[in-house]
C-alpha positions in Angstrom: 91.4 51.9 10.9 88.7 50.9 13.2 87.2 53.7 15.3 88.1 53.9 19.0 84.8 53.1 20.7 85.5 54.0 24.3 83.4 56.5 26.2 83.2 57.7 29.8 79.8 58.7 31.1 79.7 61.0 34.2 76.6 60.3 36.2 74.6 57.1 36.9 71.1 58.4 36.9 68.5 57.8 34.2 70.4 60.1 31.7 73.8 58.5 32.3 72.4 54.9 32.3 70.4 55.5 29.1 73.5 57.1 27.4 75.7 54.2 28.4 73.2 51.6 27.2 72.6 53.4 23.8 76.4 53.2 23.2 77.0 49.8 24.6 74.3 48.3 22.4 76.3 49.7 19.4 79.5 48.0 20.5 81.1 50.8 22.6 83.0 50.1 25.8 81.5 52.5 28.4 82.7 53.4 31.9 80.0 55.1 34.1 81.3 57.2 36.9 79.3 58.5 39.9 80.2 60.1 43.1 77.7 57.9 44.9 78.4 54.3 45.8 75.4 53.0 43.8 73.6 54.1 40.6 70.4 56.2 40.8 71.4 58.0 44.0 70.1 61.5 43.1 66.8 62.7 41.5 66.5 59.4 39.5 66.1 57.6 42.8 62.5 58.7 43.1 60.5 55.5 44.1 58.1 55.5 41.2 57.4 57.7 38.1 54.9 58.1 35.4 55.5 57.5 31.7 53.0 59.6 29.6 52.8 62.0 26.7 52.6 65.8 27.1 49.3 66.2 25.3 48.8 69.5 23.5 46.2 70.4 20.8 48.9 72.1 18.7 51.3 69.2 19.0 54.2 71.3 20.3 57.8 70.1 20.5 57.5 68.7 24.0 54.5 66.7 22.8 56.4 65.3 19.8 59.4 64.4 22.1 57.3 62.7 24.8 55.2 60.8 22.3 58.2 59.3 20.6 60.1 58.9 23.8 57.3 57.0 25.5 57.4 54.3 22.8 61.2 53.9 23.4 60.8 53.5 27.2 57.9 51.1 27.0 59.6 48.9 24.5 62.7 48.6 26.8 60.4 47.9 29.8 58.6 45.1 28.0 61.9 43.4 27.2 63.9 44.0 30.4 61.6 44.7 33.4 59.1 42.6 35.3 55.6 43.7 34.7 53.6 44.2 37.9 56.8 44.5 40.0 59.1 47.0 38.2 56.5 48.7 36.0 52.8 48.4 35.0 51.2 49.5 31.7 48.0 50.5 33.6 47.1 53.6 31.5 47.3 57.2 32.8 44.3 59.5 33.5 45.3 63.1 32.8 43.1 65.7 34.6 42.9 68.9 32.6 42.3 71.1 35.7 41.9 74.7 34.9 40.8 78.1 36.3 39.5 81.4 35.0 43.0 82.9 34.7 44.6 79.9 33.0 42.0 78.3 30.7 43.0 75.2 28.7 42.2 74.8 25.0 39.4 72.4 24.4 40.4 68.9 23.4 38.6 67.2 20.6 38.5 63.4 20.3 41.3 62.6 17.8 40.3 61.2 14.4 42.0 58.1 13.0 44.3 60.2 10.9 45.5 62.2 14.0 49.0 61.6 15.5 47.2 61.4 18.8 44.7 58.7 17.8 46.4 55.7 19.6 47.9 57.9 22.4 45.2 60.1 23.8 41.5 59.8 24.1 38.8 61.6 26.0 38.3 59.9 29.4 35.3 57.6 29.5 32.8 57.4 32.3 34.2 54.1 33.6 37.7 55.6 34.0 36.4 58.7 35.8 34.3 56.5 38.1 37.3 54.4 39.0 39.1 57.6 40.0 36.0 58.7 42.0 35.3 61.6 39.6 32.1 62.8 37.9 31.6 62.7 34.2 30.0 66.1 34.0 31.7 68.4 31.4 34.9 66.4 31.7 37.8 67.5 29.6 40.0 64.8 31.2 42.1 62.6 29.0 43.0 58.9 29.0 46.3 57.7 27.8 45.9 54.0 27.2 49.7 53.4 26.7 50.7 55.2 29.9 52.5 53.4 32.7 54.2 53.7 36.0 57.8 52.6 36.3 60.3 52.3 39.2 63.4 54.3 38.0 65.8 52.3 40.1 64.7 49.1 38.3 65.0 50.8 34.9 68.5 52.2 35.6 69.8 48.9 36.8 68.4 47.2 33.7 70.0 49.8 31.4 73.4 49.4 33.1 73.2 45.6 32.9 75.3 45.1 29.8 78.7 43.4 29.3 80.1 46.6 27.7 79.2 48.8 30.7 81.4 49.1 33.8 79.9 51.1 36.7 82.4 52.8 39.0 80.9 54.2 42.2 82.5 56.7 44.6 84.3 58.2 41.6 84.1 62.0 41.4 85.3 63.7 38.2 87.1 66.8 39.6 88.8 67.9 36.4 88.7 67.2 32.7 91.2 68.2 30.1 92.0 67.4 26.5 95.4 65.7 26.1 97.5 67.3 23.4 99.6 64.2 23.1 96.8 61.6 22.7 93.8 63.7 21.8 91.8 62.0 24.5 89.9 63.5 27.4 91.7 63.0 30.7 89.7 63.0 33.9 91.2 63.5 37.3 89.1 61.2 39.6 88.7 61.7 43.3 87.9 58.3 45.0 85.8 58.7 48.1 86.7 56.1 50.7 85.1 55.3 54.0 87.5 54.0 56.7 85.9 52.4 59.8 86.6 54.4 63.0 88.5 57.0 61.0 85.8 58.7 58.9 86.2 59.4 55.2 89.3 59.8 53.1 90.1 59.9 49.4 92.7 59.1 46.8 93.2 60.2 43.2 93.5 58.4 39.9 92.8 59.2 36.3 90.6 57.9 33.5 90.8 58.7 29.8 88.7 58.2 26.7 88.2 59.9 23.3 84.5 60.5 24.1 82.9 61.8 27.4 79.2 62.3 28.2 78.2 64.7 31.0 75.0 63.3 32.6 75.2 65.1 35.9 71.6 66.1 36.5 71.1 69.0 38.9 74.9 69.3 39.3 75.3 70.2 35.6 75.4 74.0 36.1 78.1 73.6 38.8 80.1 71.3 36.5 79.9 73.7 33.6 80.9 76.7 35.8 83.5 75.1 38.1 85.1 72.5 35.9 84.7 73.8 32.3 84.5 77.5 33.3 81.6 77.9 31.0 78.0 79.4 31.3 75.4 77.2 32.7 73.1 77.5 29.6 70.2 78.7 31.7 69.8 75.3 33.4 68.3 75.5 36.9 67.5 73.1 39.8 64.0 72.1 40.9 63.5 70.5 44.2 60.7 68.1 44.6 59.2 66.2 47.5 57.1 63.0 47.1 54.6 62.0 49.9 53.9 58.3 50.2 52.5 55.7 52.5 51.9 52.0 52.7 48.5 50.9 51.4 46.4 48.7 53.6 44.4 46.1 51.7 41.1 47.8 52.8 42.1 50.7 50.5 42.7 48.6 47.4 39.2 49.2 45.9 39.1 52.9 47.0 42.2 54.1 45.1 42.5 54.4 41.3 43.9 51.3 39.6 45.9 53.5 37.2 48.2 56.5 37.4 46.8 60.0 37.5 48.5 63.2 36.3 47.5 66.8 35.9 48.1 68.6 39.2 51.0 66.6 40.5 50.6 62.9 40.1 49.2 60.0 42.1 50.1 56.3 41.8 48.7 53.6 44.0 49.0 49.7 44.2 52.8 49.9 43.8 54.5 46.8 45.3 57.3 47.3 47.8 59.2 45.0 50.2 56.8 46.1 52.9 53.6 45.8 50.9 51.7 47.9 48.4 52.2 51.7 48.6 50.8 54.9 47.2 52.8 57.9 46.0 51.8 61.6 45.6 53.7 64.6 44.3 56.1 65.9 43.6 56.3 69.5 44.6 58.0 71.8 42.1 60.3 74.3 43.7 62.2 76.2 41.0 65.8 77.3 41.7 65.8 75.3 45.0 68.3 72.6 45.7 67.3 71.5 49.2 66.8 67.8 49.9 65.4 68.4 53.4 62.0 66.9 54.2 59.4 69.6 54.7 56.0 69.5 56.4 55.0 72.4 54.2 55.7 70.3 51.1 53.6 67.4 52.5 50.8 69.9 53.0 51.2 71.3 49.5 51.0 67.7 48.1 47.8 67.1 50.0 46.2 70.3 48.8 47.0 69.3 45.2 45.7 65.8 45.8 42.4 67.2 47.0 42.0 69.0 43.7 43.4 66.1 41.6 41.5 63.2 43.3 39.1 64.4 46.0 38.0 60.9 46.9 41.5 59.6 47.2 42.4 62.6 49.4 39.5 61.9 51.7 40.4 58.2 51.9 44.0 58.9 52.8 43.4 61.9 55.1 43.9 60.1 58.4 47.0 58.4 57.1 48.4 61.6 55.7 48.3 63.3 59.1 50.0 60.4 60.9 53.7 61.0 61.6 54.3 57.2 61.6 52.4 56.4 58.4 53.4 59.4 56.1 56.8 59.2 54.5 58.8 61.4 52.1 61.3 61.3 49.3 63.1 64.4 48.2 65.2 65.0 45.1 66.5 67.8 42.9 65.9 67.7 39.2 67.5 69.8 36.4 65.5 71.8 33.9 66.0 74.2 31.0 64.2 77.4 30.1 62.3 75.9 27.2 61.4 72.7 29.3 63.3 70.5 26.8 66.4 68.4 27.5 69.8 69.5 26.4 71.4 66.9 24.3 74.5 66.6 22.1 78.0 68.0 21.6 78.9 71.0 23.8 81.1 72.6 21.2 82.5 70.6 18.2 85.2 73.1 17.6 86.7 73.7 21.0 85.7 70.4 22.7 85.5 67.6 20.2 84.3 64.5 21.9 82.6 66.2 24.8 78.8 65.7 25.0 75.9 66.2 27.3 72.5 64.8 28.2 70.8 66.8 30.9 67.8 68.9 31.9 65.3 66.0 31.7 63.2 67.8 34.3 60.1 65.9 35.4 59.9 63.7 32.2 63.2 61.8 32.3 61.5 58.4 32.4 59.6 59.3 29.2 62.4 61.0 27.2 65.8 59.7 28.4 66.1 56.6 26.2 65.1 58.4 23.1 67.4 61.3 23.9 70.2 58.8 24.5 69.7 57.3 21.0 69.9 60.8 19.6 73.1 61.4 21.6 74.7 58.2 20.3 73.8 59.1 16.7 75.7 62.4 17.1 78.7 60.7 18.7 78.9 58.2 15.8 78.4 61.0 13.2 75.0 59.7 12.1 72.0 61.8 11.1 69.4 62.1 13.8 65.9 60.9 13.1 64.4 63.7 15.1 62.6 66.6 13.4 64.9 69.6 12.7 63.0 72.0 15.0 63.3 69.5 17.9 67.0 68.9 17.1 67.7 72.6 17.3 65.6 73.2 20.4 67.5 70.6 22.3 71.0 71.5 21.1 73.6 72.7 23.7 73.9 76.5 23.5 77.7 76.3 24.1 78.0 75.2 20.5 77.3 78.7 19.4 79.3 80.4 22.2 
């Protein structure tokens, strides 16, 4: 008997879109539900993001995940996105800023037999000069495969598949296992806007044998309020990006590549109004506010002065102009160990219920790889991930 390859994904951000695409590419029929009218409405809607490795001398689990995840994301971008418009493999300069209380381990130039050899190099004088930095005692790193990507373009490309059906304004209010069919039944609240009468809603249901929770910062609430289960230590992180349009006169004064290390900075990003620069985001743990904050703008500017002093000086007048400085705010979801949560919630109590969440600040780098791992689990295949990483990303509810 042929397997029933139907799945419902709750959430249409980077986690949900990647999960849907990983299954659709394997022949699954996938419905993607989201409370918003369009995909990428929450934290994944950040205007631009950086794809890079987490470089660590001891090659920790996050390094292993981001190094492999980066290859998956870039391969998809090359095939499905428009270079120079949706993404750019410009390289990433990683500033290893440190202080007396938090010294960083010295980084040695990787040898040809190192896992880092093609991924991370010591920054060269020409790269530092292009960023307006000195070469004296630099421990800054250069990631030649790094890139910036527009998450909205990536999510749309991921969802562009004949086997994927996006359903906006669909809120999953309840989920139960049907004793009669063995499928998961979802009670769906449809949000409807009625001209001159405000908003209203109706209810329907959807069902499938497999369901993936990809609800981002709403994951703890979903676990507590819908499944009546612990939140696995997941927590929200509010972040504000500061940005502005980039006059042509600034083109030669701002780095031609992305810069990470104390926040991030990306310039020369094409928009409908012209090129733009982006700086941030702030990192406010256990905060879920999406209000624009002047304090957050100030925090981003202070960090930019440390990250790229010349760029900060170049943009200072624009930064203090109410008409020229803009903001984007979103709320991410993170876990205690900084790794995503991926896989079955509990194979005994809830067979067919899975999750991809807690991508934190590295969703662009890790989501597509994690989605493949998730799809392997749904299909009962062995994961290609190292055992330690597999266990570190497992959902804690499986042992509850």
